[in-house]
C-alpha positions in Angstrom: 106.8 -80.2 53.0 108.6 -83.5 53.6 111.3 -83.5 56.2 114.0 -86.2 56.4 117.2 -87.0 58.2 120.1 -84.6 57.4 122.7 -86.3 55.2 126.3 -85.3 54.5 128.3 -86.1 51.4 131.6 -84.7 52.5 133.3 -88.1 52.9 132.4 -91.7 51.9 133.7 -94.2 54.4 133.1 -97.8 55.5 130.1 -98.2 57.7 130.6 -97.5 61.4 127.3 -98.9 62.6 129.1 -100.7 65.5 130.7 -97.5 66.8 128.5 -95.9 69.5 127.8 -92.2 68.7 126.3 -90.2 71.5 126.2 -87.0 69.6 127.3 -85.7 66.1 130.9 -84.7 65.8 132.9 -82.5 63.5 134.1 -84.3 60.3 137.7 -84.2 61.4 136.9 -85.8 64.7 134.6 -88.4 63.1 137.3 -89.3 60.7 139.9 -89.7 63.4 137.5 -92.0 65.4 136.8 -94.1 62.3 140.4 -94.5 61.2 141.4 -95.7 64.7 138.5 -98.1 65.2 139.1 -101.9 65.1 136.5 -102.3 62.4 138.4 -100.2 59.9 141.4 -102.5 60.0 139.5 -105.7 59.7 138.5 -107.2 56.3 135.1 -105.7 55.6 132.1 -108.0 55.0 129.9 -107.5 52.0 127.4 -105.6 54.0 130.0 -103.3 55.7 131.5 -102.4 52.3 128.3 -100.6 51.2 128.8 -96.9 51.3 126.0 -94.5 52.3 125.8 -90.7 52.8 126.9 -89.8 56.4 124.1 -89.1 58.8 123.9 -86.4 61.4 122.0 -88.1 64.2 118.9 -86.4 65.5 118.9 -83.8 62.8 116.4 -83.3 60.0 116.3 -81.2 56.8 113.9 -80.1 54.1 113.8 -77.8 51.1 111.8 -74.6 51.5 110.4 -72.7 48.5 110.2 -69.0 49.5 107.2 -67.0 48.5 109.1 -63.8 49.1 112.0 -64.2 46.7 111.0 -67.5 44.9 114.3 -69.1 46.0 114.8 -72.6 47.4 116.6 -73.0 50.7 117.9 -76.1 52.4 116.8 -75.9 56.1 118.4 -78.1 58.7 117.4 -78.4 62.4 118.3 -80.0 65.5 116.9 -79.6 69.0 119.4 -79.9 71.9 118.2 -80.5 75.4 114.7 -80.7 76.8 112.2 -78.2 75.5 111.5 -75.4 78.1 108.0 -74.6 79.0 108.4 -71.2 77.3 109.8 -72.9 74.1 113.3 -73.5 72.7 115.7 -70.5 72.3 116.6 -70.6 68.6 119.9 -70.1 66.8 119.6 -69.3 63.1 122.8 -70.0 61.2 123.6 -68.4 57.9 125.8 -70.4 55.5 124.1 -73.4 57.2 125.6 -76.0 54.8 129.0 -75.2 56.2 128.4 -74.5 59.9 125.5 -76.7 60.9 127.5 -79.9 61.7 129.9 -78.0 63.9 127.1 -76.1 65.7 125.2 -79.3 66.4 128.4 -81.0 67.7 129.3 -78.0 70.0 125.7 -77.7 71.4 125.3 -81.4 72.0 128.8 -81.9 73.4 128.3 -79.0 75.9 124.8 -80.3 76.8 126.1 -83.7 77.8 127.5 -81.9 80.9 125.0 -79.2 81.0 125.5 -78.1 84.6 129.3 -78.0 84.2 129.0 -76.0 81.0 126.1 -73.8 82.0 124.3 -75.2 78.9 120.7 -74.5 78.3 118.4 -76.0 75.7 118.8 -74.8 72.1 117.1 -75.3 68.8 119.5 -74.8 65.9 118.1 -73.8 62.5 120.6 -73.7 59.6 119.7 -71.9 56.4 121.6 -73.0 53.3 121.1 -73.9 49.7 120.4 -77.0 47.7 123.1 -78.3 45.3 125.6 -79.9 47.6 128.1 -77.0 48.0 129.5 -76.0 51.3 129.2 -72.3 50.2 127.0 -71.3 47.4 128.9 -68.1 46.7 126.6 -66.6 44.1 123.4 -67.1 46.2 125.0 -65.8 49.4 126.4 -62.7 47.6 122.9 -61.8 46.5 121.0 -62.7 49.7 123.4 -61.3 52.3 124.3 -57.9 50.8 122.3 -54.7 51.4 120.3 -53.0 48.7 122.3 -50.1 47.2 121.8 -47.4 44.6 124.8 -48.7 42.7 126.8 -51.9 42.5 129.6 -50.6 40.3 132.3 -50.8 43.0 131.4 -53.6 45.3 134.9 -54.9 45.7 133.7 -58.4 44.7 135.1 -59.3 41.4 133.6 -62.8 41.4 129.9 -62.5 41.9 127.4 -60.6 39.7 124.1 -60.2 41.7 123.9 -58.3 44.9 121.4 -56.4 47.1 119.0 -59.1 48.2 119.3 -58.6 51.9 115.8 -57.0 52.4 114.1 -59.8 50.5 116.1 -62.4 52.4 115.2 -60.8 55.7 111.5 -60.9 54.7 111.8 -64.6 54.0 113.4 -65.3 57.4 111.0 -63.0 59.4 107.6 -63.7 57.7 108.0 -67.3 56.5 110.7 -69.3 58.3 110.6 -67.9 61.8 106.8 -68.4 62.2 107.1 -72.0 60.9 109.9 -72.7 63.4 107.9 -71.3 66.2 104.8 -73.2 65.2 106.3 -76.6 64.4 109.3 -76.8 66.7 108.1 -74.8 69.7 110.6 -72.1 69.2 110.6 -69.1 71.6 110.0 -66.0 69.6 111.5 -63.8 72.3 114.8 -65.8 72.4 116.2 -65.6 68.9 119.8 -65.4 67.8 121.4 -64.9 64.4 124.9 -66.1 63.5 126.6 -64.9 60.3 130.2 -64.8 59.1 131.7 -62.7 56.4 128.9 -61.8 54.0 126.7 -63.5 56.6 128.1 -61.0 59.2 127.3 -58.2 56.8 123.7 -59.4 56.6 123.7 -59.6 60.4 124.7 -55.9 60.6 121.9 -55.0 58.0 119.3 -56.7 60.1 120.6 -55.2 63.4 120.6 -51.7 61.9 117.2 -51.9 60.0 115.1 -54.6 61.7 116.6 -54.8 65.2 113.6 -56.5 66.8 113.9 -59.6 64.5 116.5 -61.1 66.8 117.4 -60.5 70.4 121.0 -61.7 70.0 123.4 -61.1 67.2 126.6 -63.1 66.7 128.4 -61.1 64.0 131.7 -62.6 62.8 134.1 -60.9 60.5 131.5 -58.8 58.8 132.4 -57.6 55.2 132.4 -53.9 56.1 134.4 -53.2 52.9 131.7 -54.4 50.5 130.5 -51.6 48.1 132.6 -48.9 49.7 131.4 -49.5 53.3 127.8 -49.3 52.2 126.6 -50.8 55.5 128.0 -47.9 57.5 125.4 -45.6 55.9 122.8 -47.3 58.1 124.8 -46.9 61.4 123.9 -43.3 62.5 120.2 -43.8 62.2 120.4 -47.1 64.1 122.4 -45.6 67.0 120.0 -42.7 67.3 117.0 -45.1 67.4 118.6 -47.7 69.7 119.6 -45.0 72.2 115.9 -44.8 73.0 115.3 -48.5 73.2 113.5 -49.8 76.3 115.2 -53.3 76.2 118.8 -54.2 75.3 119.9 -56.1 72.3 122.9 -58.4 72.7 125.7 -58.1 70.1 128.9 -60.1 69.9 131.4 -58.8 67.3 134.4 -60.8 66.3 137.3 -60.8 63.8 140.6 -62.6 63.4 144.0 -60.8 63.8 145.1 -61.9 60.4 142.1 -60.4 58.6 144.0 -57.1 58.4 147.6 -58.2 58.9 149.2 -60.8 56.7 149.8 -64.1 58.4 153.5 -64.7 58.9 153.6 -67.9 56.8 152.3 -65.8 53.9 155.2 -63.4 54.1 155.8 -61.9 50.7 152.3 -62.2 49.4 152.1 -58.5 48.7 148.8 -58.6 46.7 147.0 -60.3 49.6 148.5 -57.9 52.1 147.2 -54.9 50.0 143.7 -56.4 50.0 143.7 -56.9 53.8 145.0 -53.4 54.5 142.5 -51.8 52.2 139.6 -53.7 53.7 140.6 -52.8 57.3 138.4 -55.5 58.8 139.8 -55.2 62.3 139.7 -51.4 62.4 136.2 -51.2 61.2 135.0 -53.8 63.7 136.8 -52.2 66.6 135.4 -48.7 65.7 131.9 -50.1 65.4 132.2 -51.9 68.7 133.3 -48.6 70.4 130.2 -46.8 69.0 128.0 -49.7 70.2 129.6 -49.6 73.6 128.8 -45.9 73.9 125.1 -46.7 74.0 123.4 -47.1 77.3 123.6 -50.6 78.7 119.8 -50.5 78.8 119.9 -50.3 75.0 122.7 -52.6 74.0 125.1 -55.1 75.6 128.1 -55.5 73.3 131.3 -57.7 73.3 134.1 -57.1 70.8 136.7 -59.8 70.3 139.8 -60.0 68.1 141.0 -63.6 67.9 144.9 -63.7 67.9 146.6 -65.4 65.0 143.3 -66.3 63.3 142.6 -65.8 59.6 139.3 -64.9 58.1 138.2 -68.5 57.5 139.6 -69.9 60.8 138.0 -67.2 63.0 134.6 -68.3 62.0 134.9 -71.5 63.9 136.1 -69.8 67.1 133.3 -67.3 66.8 130.7 -70.0 66.4 131.8 -72.1 69.3 132.2 -69.1 71.6 129.0 -67.7 70.4 127.0 -70.8 71.4 128.5 -70.6 74.9 127.4 -66.9 74.9 123.9 -67.9 73.9 123.8 -70.0 77.1 124.5 -66.8 79.1 121.8 -64.9 77.2 119.2 -67.7 77.8 120.2 -68.9 81.2 117.0 -67.5 82.8 114.8 -69.5 80.5 115.1 -72.9 82.1 117.2 -72.8 85.3 116.4 -76.5 86.0 117.6 -77.7 82.6 121.2 -78.3 83.8 120.8 -81.5 85.8 123.3 -82.7 88.3 125.3 -85.7 87.1 
């Protein structure tokens, strides 16, 4: 399959070829740099006026046709830091079309001062969908939700297809992970999954049913509410099994304060308040975190975080940035010499 440079179509701007870029930045930061550069205020030449899709330096992407579920996925990758002898630790991002640029910026920014930030090498693999959308809601609703006996009361009034989590897990585990290990030198023993919302729900599904697939789970704002808390049916069996585990799994749970309580600026939005209260995102996450914490430390190491004054959407970015820093803690023993003195 043909790989090529990762392109972004979020914003069309005058060429910034003369602006040095040491690492990819978030869109908002990139825009600020562009708008404040001398070039943007000068009369553009004919060559400078040509618009192109924005590039994410050092990244590549390709389309992957899955044999498992016959779906096509947009895969984006970037390797940050020098490859350790044991292979790159790998971070798999769900909703990759949305979160890959930020993840790359955070990892590369921290790696620039690796010793100061305790940064270790990292290979980021983002899994998304073709079509140019930031979120392909229909595809993610199908891929990220657990198989269930009924889908009559999912609580999702927008999407129609659900229950593809097992097939999507097989694609990740039997197709994508082996390719990443083979082609990019990924370390199969240092694997992390990040998922937010429905992606967090999928993270719980894999943790409960296929724990060994990843060593680290960054589970942000998981949709416990989906299909009458269907995911919690799998929790008791997981706890019983994990209690006997010989090596720990690392789990980071996070949620925003305003995912259960209405943000003050929305005062009076009664319908939204009712939805938030009924879904009980914060309560479910804290209760699950307590049950995880009751396991022996030899079986699980868990961190539970509630981000103050953060909404469902906003908390994803805090969870991702903090999660990458936590990966450095998990993987610090891989390559202690990777953080060079400046």
